[in-house]
Residue, then its C-alpha position, 0 to 999 in steps of 0.5 A: y500500500l505504501m506505493n499506492d499500487l492498485e495492481h498489488a491490491a487487486i482482488g483475486i479470483d480465489y477471493a471473489a469469484g463472483l466479481h470476476c465472473f461479473l467483470g468478464m460477462d459480455r453484455e451491454h453497459p449498465a447505467i450504474v454498477k455497485g461494488q462492495v468491500t469489507g470495512p476496516v473496523s470489521w476486517g481489523l477485528m476479524v484478522a489477528d496478529q501473531n499474538r491472536k489479537p485483532v489488528l484493529y487494536d494496533d495503531i500501525l496495523a489499523e492504519a495499514v488495514a485502512k489504507h490497504l482496503r482503500l486501495k482494494a476499493t479503488w481497484m474495484e471501482q477502476e474495474l467496474r468503471k470499465l462496465s459503466p462510468q457510474t459506480i457505487i462502492i459500499v463499505d460494509e461494516p457488519y461488526m457495526s450493525 
C-alpha cells in the first residue's frame, strides 16, 4: 500500500469469484454498477496478529488495514468503471450493525 499500487491490491479470483465472473460477462453497459468491500473496523477485528489479537487494536496495523482496503476499493471501482462510468462502492461494516 505504501506505493499506492492498485495492481498489488487487486482482488483475486480465489477471493471473489463472483466479481470476476461479473467483470468478464459480455453484455451491454449498465447505467450504474455497485461494488462492495469489507470495512476496516470489521476486517481489523476479524484478522489477528501473531499474538491472536485483532489488528484493529494496533495503531500501525489499523492504519495499514485502512489504507490497504482503500486501495482494494479503488481497484474495484477502476474495474467496474470499465462496465459503466457510474459506480457505487459500499463499505460494509457488519461488526457495526
